[in-house]
Residue frames as qw, qx, qy, qz and C-alpha x, y, z in Angstrom:
[[0.816, -0.028, -0.465, -0.342, 1.12, 9.14, 17.19],
 [0.676, -0.521, 0.439, -0.281, 1.05, 6.90, 20.24],
 [0.095, -0.440, 0.884, 0.128, 3.28, 3.82, 20.31],
 [0.517, 0.204, 0.812, -0.178, 0.33, 1.40, 20.20],
 [0.576, 0.721, 0.164, -0.348, -0.96, 3.17, 17.09],
 [0.193, 0.714, -0.618, -0.268, 2.47, 2.99, 15.46],
 [0.312, -0.178, 0.933, -0.015, 2.52, -0.75, 16.21],
 [0.591, 0.479, 0.585, -0.279, -0.94, -1.14, 14.65],
 [0.464, 0.795, -0.172, -0.352, 0.15, 0.77, 11.56],
 [0.010, -0.561, 0.808, 0.180, 3.31, -1.32, 11.20],
 [0.472, 0.093, 0.869, -0.118, 1.20, -4.49, 11.45],
 [0.581, 0.673, 0.306, -0.339, -1.18, -3.15, 8.80],
 [0.309, 0.787, -0.434, -0.312, 1.68, -2.25, 6.46],
 [0.135, -0.403, 0.900, 0.096, 3.55, -5.55, 6.85],
 [0.539, 0.274, 0.769, -0.209, 0.37, -7.63, 6.51],
 [0.543, 0.751, 0.107, -0.361, -0.61, -5.66, 3.42],
 [0.178, 0.714, -0.618, -0.277, 2.83, -6.02, 1.86],
 [0.318, -0.175, 0.932, 0.007, 2.87, -9.79, 2.45],
 [0.566, 0.468, 0.629, -0.255, -0.62, -10.29, 1.04],
 [0.449, 0.808, -0.083, -0.373, 0.01, -8.04, -1.93],
 [0.025, 0.599, -0.760, -0.252, 3.33, -9.65, -2.82],
 [0.431, 0.031, 0.900, -0.051, 1.77, -13.12, -2.66],
 [0.565, 0.626, 0.438, -0.311, -1.08, -12.08, -4.92],
 [0.404, 0.810, -0.260, -0.336, 1.00, -10.46, -7.60],
 [0.161, -0.447, 0.862, 0.175, 3.51, -13.31, -7.63],
 [0.500, 0.250, 0.824, -0.094, 0.64, -15.71, -8.30],
 [0.499, 0.761, 0.275, -0.310, -1.04, -13.47, -10.86],
 [0.288, 0.840, -0.389, -0.246, 2.19, -12.68, -12.69],
 [0.983, 0.143, -0.110, 0.045, 3.48, -16.26, -12.60],
 [0.809, 0.007, -0.205, 0.550, 6.59, -15.75, -10.55],
 [0.407, -0.740, -0.140, 0.517, 8.61, -13.27, -8.56],
 [0.380, -0.159, 0.372, 0.832, 10.68, -11.99, -11.47],
 [0.043, 0.505, 0.619, 0.600, 7.59, -11.22, -13.56],
 [0.312, -0.822, -0.470, 0.081, 5.82, -9.64, -10.58],
 [0.443, -0.577, 0.011, 0.686, 8.82, -7.43, -9.83],
 [0.273, 0.066, 0.482, 0.830, 9.14, -6.31, -13.44],
 [0.075, -0.639, -0.627, -0.439, 5.44, -5.47, -13.71],
 [0.364, -0.825, -0.370, 0.224, 5.17, -3.56, -10.44],
 [0.420, -0.423, 0.152, 0.788, 8.27, -1.55, -11.30],
 [0.185, 0.244, 0.580, 0.755, 6.84, -0.76, -14.74],
 [0.360, -0.379, -0.222, -0.823, 3.35, 0.23, -13.56],
 [0.126, -0.083, 0.800, -0.581, 1.87, -0.24, -10.11],
 [0.632, 0.283, 0.401, -0.600, -1.55, -0.76, -11.67],
 [0.279, 0.350, -0.761, -0.470, -0.42, -3.02, -14.50],
 [0.834, -0.040, -0.364, -0.412, -2.40, -6.11, -15.47],
 [0.820, -0.107, -0.533, 0.177, -2.15, -8.57, -12.60],
 [0.358, 0.090, -0.468, 0.803, -0.80, -5.99, -10.17],
 [0.305, -0.674, -0.453, -0.498, -3.66, -3.52, -9.55],
 [0.359, -0.016, -0.560, 0.746, -2.18, -1.84, -6.46],
 [0.247, -0.167, 0.108, -0.948, -4.87, 0.82, -6.13],
 [0.733, -0.238, -0.417, -0.482, -7.64, -1.80, -6.13],
 [0.674, -0.110, -0.649, 0.334, -5.74, -3.78, -3.50],
 [0.137, 0.072, -0.418, 0.895, -5.44, -0.70, -1.28],
 [0.521, -0.239, -0.144, -0.807, -9.19, -0.07, -1.59],
 [0.804, -0.204, -0.532, -0.170, -9.82, -3.67, -0.47],
 [0.528, -0.015, -0.596, 0.605, -7.35, -3.44, 2.43],
 [0.128, -0.187, 0.236, -0.945, -8.97, -0.25, 3.67],
 [0.707, -0.238, -0.259, -0.614, -12.33, -2.03, 3.62],
 [0.785, -0.087, -0.604, 0.105, -11.00, -5.22, 5.23],
 [0.457, -0.070, -0.524, 0.715, -9.34, -3.31, 8.08],
 [0.159, -0.815, -0.555, 0.040, -12.33, -0.96, 8.47],
 [0.339, -0.506, -0.004, 0.793, -10.29, 2.16, 7.78],
 [0.203, 0.364, 0.564, 0.713, -12.25, 3.33, 4.73],
 [0.208, -0.871, -0.440, -0.063, -13.62, 6.28, 6.68],
 [0.067, 0.903, -0.152, 0.396, -12.47, 9.64, 8.03],
 [0.643, -0.681, 0.342, -0.078, -11.05, 8.18, 11.25],
 [0.909, 0.024, 0.301, 0.288, -9.13, 5.56, 9.26],
 [0.529, 0.721, 0.041, 0.446, -7.79, 8.20, 6.89],
 [0.226, -0.897, 0.242, -0.293, -6.64, 10.27, 9.84],
 [0.843, -0.414, 0.332, 0.086, -4.93, 7.20, 11.34],
 [0.827, 0.302, 0.229, 0.415, -3.04, 6.53, 8.09],
 [0.300, 0.832, -0.018, 0.466, -2.12, 10.17, 7.54],
 [0.485, -0.824, 0.254, -0.145, -0.90, 10.50, 11.12],
 [0.880, -0.230, 0.334, 0.249, 1.38, 7.50, 10.65],
 [0.684, 0.335, 0.316, 0.566, 2.74, 8.94, 7.40],
 [0.044, -0.964, -0.193, 0.177, 2.87, 12.60, 8.43],
 [0.337, -0.702, 0.380, 0.499, 6.56, 13.01, 7.56],
 [0.553, 0.161, 0.674, 0.463, 6.28, 11.59, 4.04],
 [0.155, 0.376, -0.230, -0.884, 5.92, 13.79, 0.99],
 [0.433, 0.433, 0.789, 0.047, 2.98, 13.38, -1.34],
 [0.089, 0.073, -0.363, -0.925, 1.87, 15.02, -4.54],
 [0.081, 0.487, 0.861, -0.123, -1.86, 15.37, -4.28],
 [0.173, 0.061, -0.140, -0.973, -4.47, 17.51, -5.97],
 [0.118, -0.413, -0.893, -0.134, -8.15, 16.97, -5.27],
 [0.311, -0.183, 0.065, -0.930, -11.40, 18.76, -4.79],
 [0.570, -0.322, -0.693, -0.303, -14.49, 17.57, -3.01],
 [0.666, -0.686, -0.082, -0.280, -15.82, 16.88, 0.42],
 [0.145, -0.725, 0.626, -0.248, -13.18, 16.80, 3.13],
 [0.817, -0.176, 0.514, -0.192, -14.10, 13.21, 3.97],
 [0.882, 0.448, 0.137, 0.060, -13.44, 12.08, 0.39],
 [0.350, 0.830, -0.369, 0.230, -10.26, 14.13, 0.06],
 [0.416, -0.623, 0.617, -0.239, -8.84, 12.72, 3.30],
 [0.885, 0.004, 0.459, -0.082, -9.64, 9.16, 2.26],
 [0.758, 0.640, -0.024, 0.125, -8.13, 9.66, -1.20],
 [0.108, 0.832, -0.482, 0.253, -5.01, 11.21, 0.26],
 [0.619, -0.455, 0.607, -0.205, -4.62, 8.41, 2.82],
 [0.919, 0.231, 0.319, -0.005, -5.06, 5.73, 0.16],
 [0.595, 0.757, -0.193, 0.189, -2.54, 7.39, -2.14],
 [0.129, -0.770, 0.567, -0.264, 0.02, 7.83, 0.64],
 [0.760, -0.255, 0.577, -0.156, -0.44, 4.24, 1.79],
 [0.879, 0.445, 0.167, 0.031, -0.29, 2.92, -1.79],
 [0.352, 0.837, -0.379, 0.177, 2.95, 4.86, -2.40],
 [0.331, -0.607, 0.682, -0.240, 4.56, 3.27, 0.66],
 [0.859, 0.021, 0.485, -0.164, 3.13, -0.18, -0.09],
 [0.741, 0.663, -0.107, 0.014, 4.55, 0.04, -3.61],
 [0.144, 0.764, -0.586, 0.230, 8.02, 0.69, -2.23],
 [0.552, -0.392, 0.674, -0.296, 7.78, -2.02, 0.44],
 [0.912, 0.239, 0.294, -0.159, 6.54, -4.60, -2.05],
 [0.623, 0.708, -0.314, 0.106, 9.39, -3.91, -4.46],
 [0.112, -0.668, 0.672, -0.298, 11.86, -4.21, -1.58],
 [0.755, -0.168, 0.559, -0.299, 10.28, -7.47, -0.45],
 [0.895, 0.430, 0.094, -0.066, 10.35, -9.00, -3.93],
 [0.420, 0.760, -0.462, 0.182, 13.93, -7.91, -4.51],
 [0.341, -0.543, 0.701, -0.314, 14.98, -9.46, -1.20],
 [0.866, 0.045, 0.436, -0.241, 13.11, -12.69, -1.96],
 [0.800, 0.588, -0.110, 0.033, 14.72, -12.95, -5.39],
 [0.176, 0.761, -0.567, 0.263, 18.16, -12.13, -3.94],
 [0.545, -0.399, 0.670, -0.308, 17.85, -14.72, -1.18],
 [0.898, 0.209, 0.339, -0.187, 16.57, -17.34, -3.60],
 [0.609, 0.730, -0.308, -0.033, 19.40, -16.81, -6.08]]
């Protein structure tokens, strides 16, 4: 992956993490509640990580094969458990969304824990 692409991916990830954390804090009525819910279930009521990732992919125009390839290239060294059948286009997009959601889940938990730790 070229450096400019890595920079674009980092921007996408950080922007997504900020937006997602803000949303779940509002929906869950506070950082502590948001952190507890996202740790319990990343698609819990008020969290809905997978729906958020679908929306981010649409907003950033990466809900296509080229976008999936971009995401998978950025995350090529990460492990993923994935089992799917279907058209290659759909499989690539599903895999990219899952890989991105897995990383976003981790980053959001880290962000919330840091925010709570700094605020304490």
